[in-house]
C-alpha positions in Angstrom: 32.3 -64.7 -8.2 33.2 -61.9 -10.6 31.7 -64.0 -13.5 28.3 -64.5 -11.4 28.1 -60.7 -10.7 28.7 -59.8 -14.1 26.0 -62.3 -15.4 23.7 -60.7 -12.8 24.2 -57.3 -14.0 23.8 -58.2 -17.6 20.7 -59.9 -16.8 19.1 -56.9 -15.0 20.1 -54.6 -17.9 18.6 -57.0 -20.4 15.3 -57.1 -18.2 15.2 -53.4 -18.0 15.8 -52.8 -21.7 13.1 -55.5 -22.5 10.7 -53.6 -20.1 11.3 -50.3 -21.9 11.0 -51.9 -25.3 7.9 -53.6 -24.1 6.2 -50.3 -23.2 7.4 -48.6 -26.4 5.9 -51.4 -28.3 2.6 -50.8 -26.4 2.9 -47.2 -27.4 3.7 -48.1 -30.9 0.7 -50.3 -31.1 -1.7 -47.6 -29.7 0.0 -44.8 -31.7 -3.0 -43.9 -33.8 -5.3 -43.7 -30.7 -2.5 -41.4 -28.9 -2.2 -39.2 -31.9 -5.9 -39.2 -32.4 -6.5 -38.0 -28.9 -3.7 -35.4 -29.1 -5.0 -34.1 -32.4 -8.6 -33.9 -31.1 -7.5 -32.1 -28.1 -5.6 -29.6 -30.0 -8.4 -29.1 -32.5 -11.0 -28.8 -29.7 -8.8 -26.2 -27.8 -8.3 -24.1 -31.0 -12.2 -24.4 -31.8 -13.1 -23.4 -28.3 -10.6 -20.4 -28.3 -12.1 -19.3 -31.5 -15.7 -19.7 -30.2 -14.7 -17.7 -27.2 -13.4 -14.8 -29.4 -16.6 -14.9 -31.6 -19.0 -14.8 -29.0 -19.9 -11.5 -27.2 -18.2 -11.0 -23.8 -21.4 -11.6 -21.9 -22.0 -15.0 -23.6 -18.4 -16.1 -24.0 -17.3 -18.8 -21.5 -13.8 -17.4 -21.7 -14.1 -13.6 -22.5 -11.2 -11.2 -22.7 -10.4 -9.3 -19.5 -9.3 -5.8 -19.3 -7.6 -3.9 -16.4 -7.8 -0.3 -15.6 -5.4 1.3 -13.0 -4.9 4.5 -11.2 -1.8 5.6 -9.2 -2.1 7.6 -6.0 0.8 9.4 -4.0 0.4 9.3 -0.2 2.9 11.7 1.5 1.2 13.4 4.3 2.7 13.4 7.7 0.3 11.9 10.2 1.8 13.9 13.2 0.6 17.2 11.6 -3.2 16.5 11.2 -4.9 15.0 8.1 -4.5 11.2 8.1 -2.9 11.2 11.6 -5.8 13.0 13.0 -8.2 10.6 11.5 -6.2 7.8 12.8 -6.3 9.1 16.3 -10.0 9.8 16.1 -10.6 6.1 15.1 -8.6 4.9 18.0 -5.7 3.7 15.8 -2.0 4.1 16.6 0.1 6.5 14.5 3.3 5.0 13.4 6.5 6.9 12.8 6.4 7.3 9.0 3.6 9.3 7.3 3.6 7.2 4.3 3.3 4.0 6.1 0.4 5.2 8.2 -1.5 6.6 5.1 -0.9 3.4 3.3 -2.1 1.1 6.0 -5.2 3.4 6.4 -5.9 3.3 2.8 -5.6 -0.5 2.6 -8.1 -0.8 5.5 -10.4 1.6 3.9 -10.4 -0.2 0.5 -11.2 -3.3 2.2 -14.0 -2.0 4.5 -17.6 -2.9 4.1 -18.9 0.6 3.9 -16.5 1.6 1.2 -17.2 -1.5 -0.9 -20.9 -1.0 -0.5 -20.6 2.7 -1.7 -18.4 1.6 -4.7 -21.1 -1.0 -5.8 -23.9 1.6 -5.7 -21.5 4.3 -7.3 -20.5 1.9 -10.2 -24.0 0.3 -10.7 -22.4 -3.1 -10.1 -25.7 -4.8 -9.2 -27.3 -4.0 -12.5 -24.2 -4.6 -14.5 -23.4 -8.1 -13.0 -27.3 -9.0 -12.5 -26.7 -9.4 -8.8 -30.1 -8.5 -7.6 -30.6 -11.7 -5.6 -26.9 -11.9 -4.4 -26.2 -11.2 -0.7 -24.1 -8.3 0.4 -21.2 -10.4 1.3 -21.4 -12.0 -2.3 -21.4 -8.5 -4.0 -18.4 -7.4 -1.9 -16.5 -10.7 -2.7 -17.0 -10.0 -6.4 -15.6 -6.4 -6.1 -12.6 -7.8 -4.0 -11.9 -10.7 -6.5 -11.8 -8.3 -9.5 -9.9 -5.5 -7.9 -6.3 -5.1 -7.1 -4.3 -3.0 -4.6 -0.5 -2.6 -4.3 1.2 -0.2 -1.8 5.0 0.8 -1.9 5.9 2.0 1.5 9.2 3.3 0.3 7.7 5.8 -2.3 4.2 6.2 -0.7 2.6 5.1 -4.1 -0.7 3.2 -4.0 -2.0 1.6 -7.1 -5.6 0.6 -7.5 -6.9 -1.5 -10.5 -10.0 -3.4 -11.6 -10.6 -6.1 -14.3 -13.8 -6.5 -16.3 -14.7 -8.0 -19.6 -15.6 -4.5 -20.9 -12.5 -2.0 -20.8 -14.9 1.1 -20.5 -16.5 -0.5 -17.3 -13.0 -1.3 -15.8 -12.2 2.4 -16.3 -15.5 3.5 -14.7 -14.9 1.2 -11.6 -11.6 2.6 -10.8 -12.7 6.0 -11.2 -15.5 5.3 -8.9 -13.0 3.7 -6.3 -10.8 6.9 -6.5 -13.6 9.1 -6.0 -15.2 7.2 -3.1 -11.8 7.1 -1.4 -11.5 10.9 -1.8 -14.9 11.4 -0.4 -14.3 9.1 2.7 -11.1 10.9 3.6 -12.9 14.3 3.1 -15.8 13.5 5.2 -13.6 12.0 8.0 -11.1 14.9 7.7 -13.8 17.4 7.9 -15.3 15.9 11.0 -11.9 15.5 12.8 -10.7 18.9 11.8 -14.1 20.2 12.9 -13.6 18.7 16.3 -10.1 20.2 16.3 -11.6 23.7 15.4 -14.3 23.4 18.0 -11.8 22.5 20.6 -9.6 25.5 19.7 -12.5 27.6 19.9 -13.6 26.5 23.2 -10.0 27.0 24.6 -9.7 30.3 23.1 -13.0 31.5 24.7 -11.8 30.1 28.1 -8.5 32.1 27.7 -10.4 35.4 26.8 -12.6 34.7 29.7 -9.6 34.6 32.0 -8.1 37.6 30.4 -11.4 39.5 30.8 -11.5 38.7 34.6 -7.8 39.8 35.2 -8.4 43.0 33.3 -11.5 43.7 35.5 -9.4 43.2 38.6 -6.6 45.6 37.4 -9.4 48.1 36.5 -11.0 47.9 40.0 -7.5 48.5 41.6 -7.0 51.5 39.5 -10.4 52.9 40.0 -10.2 52.3 43.8 -6.9 54.1 44.3 -7.2 56.5 41.3 -3.9 55.5 39.8 -2.7 53.2 37.0 0.2 51.5 39.0 1.5 51.2 42.5 4.5 53.1 41.8 2.3 56.0 40.8 0.3 55.5 44.0 3.5 55.5 46.2 4.7 58.6 44.4 1.4 60.4 45.0 1.4 59.4 48.5 5.0 60.6 49.2 4.3 63.9 47.4 1.1 64.5 49.6 3.1 63.7 52.7 5.9 65.9 51.8 3.5 68.7 51.1 1.8 68.2 54.5 5.1 68.0 56.3 6.1 71.3 54.7 2.9 72.8 55.6 3.0 71.3 59.2 6.5 72.9 59.5 5.3 76.4 58.3 2.1 76.0 60.7 4.6 75.3 63.7 6.6 78.5 62.8 3.5 80.7 62.4 2.1 79.4 65.8 5.3 80.2 67.6 5.7 83.7 66.0 2.0 84.4 66.9 2.4 83.2 70.6 5.5 85.5 71.0 3.6 88.4 69.3 0.3 88.3 71.2 1.0 86.4 74.5 -2.6 85.5 74.6 -3.7 81.8 74.5 -7.2 82.6 73.3 -6.0 84.7 70.4 -8.3 83.9 67.3 -5.5 83.7 65.0 -3.5 81.5 67.3 -6.4 79.2 67.5 -6.9 79.1 63.8 -3.2 78.2 63.3 -3.3 75.5 65.9 -6.5 74.1 64.2 -4.9 74.0 60.9 -1.8 72.2 62.4 -3.9 69.4 64.0 -5.9 69.0 60.7 -2.5 68.6 58.8 -1.1 66.3 61.4 -4.4 64.2 61.4 -4.3 63.9 57.6 -0.7 62.9 57.5 -1.5 60.0 60.2 -4.5 59.0 57.9 -2.4 58.9 54.7 0.1 56.7 56.5 -2.4 54.4 57.9 -4.6 54.4 54.9 -8.2 55.8 54.5 -11.3 55.4 52.2 -12.7 58.6 50.7 -15.8 59.2 48.6 -14.2 58.6 45.2 -10.9 57.0 45.9 -8.9 54.9 48.7 -5.5 55.3 50.0 -4.0 52.0 51.2 -1.5 52.0 54.2 2.0 52.9 53.3 3.3 49.6 54.8 1.0 47.7 52.4 2.4 49.2 49.2 5.0 46.6 48.5 2.3 43.9 48.8 0.0 45.8 46.5 2.9 46.0 44.1 3.4 42.4 44.1 -0.3 41.7 43.7 -0.6 44.1 40.7 2.6 43.0 39.1 1.1 39.2 39.4 -2.0 40.3 37.6 -0.3 42.2 35.0 2.0 39.1 34.5 -1.0 36.6 34.3 -2.7 39.1 31.8 0.6 39.1 29.5 0.6 35.1 29.7 -3.0 34.9 28.7 -2.6 37.4 25.9 0.4 35.2 24.5 -1.7 32.0 24.7 -4.6 33.6 23.1 -2.2 34.9 20.2 -0.9 31.3 19.8 -4.4 29.7 19.9 -5.6 32.1 17.3 -2.7 31.3 14.9 -3.3 27.5 15.6 -7.2 28.1 14.8 -6.3 29.9 11.5 -3.8 27.3 10.4 -6.3 24.4 11.2 -9.2 26.3 9.3 -7.0 26.8 6.3 -5.8 23.1 6.5 -9.4 22.0 6.5 -10.1 23.8 3.4 -6.9 23.0 1.3 -5.4 19.7 2.6 -6.0 16.3 0.8 -5.1 12.8 1.9 -3.6 11.9 -1.6 -2.6 13.0 -4.9 -3.5 11.3 -8.2 -0.3 10.7 -10.0 -2.1 8.9 -12.9 -5.6 8.8 -13.6 -7.3 5.7 -14.8 -7.4 5.2 -18.6 -9.6 3.0 -20.7 -7.4 -0.1 -21.3 -6.7 -1.0 -24.9 -4.8 -4.4 -24.4 -6.3 -7.5 -22.5 -4.6 -9.1 -19.5 -6.1 -12.4 -20.2 -6.8 -15.1 -20.8 -3.8 -16.4 -22.8 -5.6 -18.9 -25.2 -2.3 -20.1 -26.8 -1.1 -21.4 -23.4 -4.4 -22.9 -22.8 -4.3 -24.7 -26.0 -0.9 -26.1 -25.2 -2.0 -27.2 -22.0 -5.3 -29.1 -23.2 -3.0 -30.6 -26.1 -0.6 -32.0 -23.6 -3.4 -33.1 -21.4 -5.1 -35.0 -24.3 -1.6 -36.6 -25.1 -1.2 -37.8 -21.5 -4.8 -39.1 -21.6 -4.1 -41.0 -24.8 -1.0 -42.7 -23.2 -3.0 -43.6 -20.0 -5.9 -44.9 -22.2 -3.6 -47.1 -24.2 -2.0 -48.6 -21.2 -5.4 -49.2 -19.6 -6.7 -50.9 -22.8 -3.7 -53.1 -23.1 -3.8 -54.2 -19.5 -7.5 -55.0 -19.7 -6.8 -57.1 -22.9 -3.9 -58.9 -21.2 -6.1 -59.5 -18.1 -8.8 -61.0 -20.3 -6.2 -63.2 -22.1 -5.0 -64.8 -18.8 -7.5 -67.6 -17.7 -5.9 -68.0 -14.2 -6.3 -64.3 -13.4 -9.9 -64.3 -14.9 -10.7 -67.4 -12.7 -9.4 -65.6 -9.7 -11.6 -62.6 -10.6 -14.7 -64.9 -11.1 -14.1 -66.6 -7.8 -13.9 -63.2 -5.9 -17.1 -62.0 -7.4 -18.9 -65.2 -6.5 -17.7 -65.1 -3.2 -18.8 -61.4 -2.6 -22.2 -62.4 -3.9 -22.5 -65.2 -1.5 -21.4 -63.0 1.5 -24.1 -60.4 0.4 -26.8 -63.2 0.2 -25.9 -64.5 3.6 
């Protein structure tokens, strides 16, 4: 058994070795074909590369490409206006991190249709690329295919680049994109902050109107009672009552003294004193009950606490409205200054005219073409050898002839 197994293994190894040698022999037989196609491919790749270098960029099938790039810093907090206000005005949610919100908004703006259309017009792309007959979608697709945007949410840095066959034009397009981005945010920011300023102005006007109404009520109270405060009114009323009480006591003493002196009830002096006493008593009753004179009014003494509360409430409301007005005025000034000085981003590095190409890599292309030609030579060698072997075998050729005749008979039937 062992001898049979060893003989089988030796026969398999011999068969495998014979197969490898057979294919090597085929390659050696067609070596000049393989070498010729490889050399032709290499020479063709080199010649093609030289031609692409010699021809003008507009006519070259493989022109050099140049990339210009600008770097922007996004660091504004969206919870304090600016980008956040624009996001809210557009109905978008404001994330927790300012850089993330700004970056997401920037990426959406850079890929928006209106932005791309403005960049196409600003950079003169229709004339440069000859896209007069192209649709808007095709024009936008060309811009997106040649531009690149990368954003780092950790640092808040946004990089905008553009590739073109002319370095000056790549530089021009990147500057146009940055300028359009700045214009986009300034327009939206002015509109958003303008709405904020209008809202603050309306709220401030409403507060001032309430302040004016409260001041009018306090002024009417003071004019009605002829005092500046309820405390002053109470003091004035108490002073008047004490004076009338003193006068009333004095009149009572005078009446008693005059009655004892004259003993006549119809004495004119006694009548005068009694009349003055009645007037003083009536005036005291009117002061305590309240009265309305020609130029001022006197409230009842029992209503003074309620009037004090009413006037105190008016003065408290007036003070609250004054504080609100001061706060709104400060917010308005801050929003106005922010609308004049704030920006959505800062340009860290402006675009420069690129000096080194970013592609194509003709050396790698030549190597790939050479390897493809080498592989194609090997495949052609095996195909040619197989065809010759097929024609040299009469049995296989007879089978092929029979199959052809059978197919023709089937077609005729």
